[in-house]
N, C-alpha and C positions, 0 to 999 in steps of 0.2 A: 363376460367380464374382462377376459384377456384383450379382446378387441377394443373395448371401451378404454382400457388403460393405455393401450398403444396409440389410439387416436388422440386421447388427451395429451399424451407425451408428445406426439407429433405437433399438435397445436401449440403447446408451450415452447417447444424447440423452434418452431416457425417464428413465433413472436420474438423470442430471444435472438434468433438469427437476423430478423429485420432491424431490431434495435442495434445489434452488433454491427451490421453492415452500414447503417446510417451513421453511427458514431465514428467508426473507423474511417469511413469514406470522408466524413466531414473533417476529421483531423488530417488525414493524408492530403486532401485537396484544399484545405483551409476554407471550408464552406460554413456559412452562418456564424462566423466568429468563434466556432467551437475550439479551434486549435488554441486560441488565446486563453479560453476558459479552462482548458485542460492543464495548462501550466507546463511543467517540465515532463513532457511525454517522452517515451522511449520508442523511437520509430520502429525498430524490429518487433517490439511487442504489439504495436498497433497493426503492423502488417500481418503478424501471425493471427491476431484477432480477426482481421479482414478475411484471411484464408479460412479460418474457423467458421466465420459467418456463412460462407458458401457451402462448406461441408455440413453445417447444421441444416441448411435447406435440403441438401441431398438426403441427409439422415432422416429428416422429417418425412420426406416422401417415402423413404424405405420403411420407416416405422408405420406410416399410415397404410401402406400396402403389405405390411408384414413380410418384408424381404429379409432374408437371412444376412445379407451384406450390410444391413444397418449396424449391426454390432461391430463388424470390422471397421466400418467407417467412423463410428463413434470412438473406438479404441485408437484409431489413427489420429483423430482430432485431439483426443486427450494427450496422446504422445507429443503432438506438435506443441500443445500448450505447455506441457511439462518441460520440453526442451527450451521453449521461449522463457519460461519462468527461471530455469537454471541460468540462462543467459542474462536475465534481468538481475539475478542475485550476483553474478560475476560482475556485471556492469556496476551495480551498487557498491560492491566491496572494493572495486577499483577506483572508487571516488566519483563515478559518473553521476550526473544529476538525474533525479527521478522524483516522482511523487509517492508518498507513503500509501496513498489510496490505490496506486497501481499494484502494489504487493497484495493488498487485500482483495482487489478485484480479480487478480490472477488466481489467487487461492480459491475464491468463490467460483470462478469460471472452470477451473480444473475439477473442483468437487461437483459442480453442476453437470459437466460433461461426463465425468466418471459415473455419477448416479444414473444418468440416462443410458450409458453403456451397459451398466448392470441391469437396468430394466429391459433393455433390448436383448441382452443375453438370456435373462430369466424367462422372458415371454416369447422369444422367437428362437434363438440359437439352441438353447438348452432343450427345448421341446422337440426341435427337429433332430437333435442328436439322439434323444431317447426313443423316438419313433422309428429310427432306422434299424 
């Protein structure tokens, strides 16, 4: 059961990573007209999502192979996203332009990553601590 949950989590994170990398790359490099469709994007948020996309792929591999470092990597990714979100809030409060959907997307992304951090900790790290 544990293995099935971790493999399913790895597949979900892989899909999310690929979407994240496609969208952030498209905005950064203005591919397919996505930059215009995104409206008032905040570049440092897009860059942090781009970085998170790569970390998601590494995390997916680690979850799939049940490596203990998956938990640390997902916690690091969550931390990067939280720092970026705080920066976004500062940017917004300072009168910077942004899209309201960016706030919602960041909250979702942080919750998503945090949930998978918890799954990783519960099914990999916690079990390895208890067996020592």
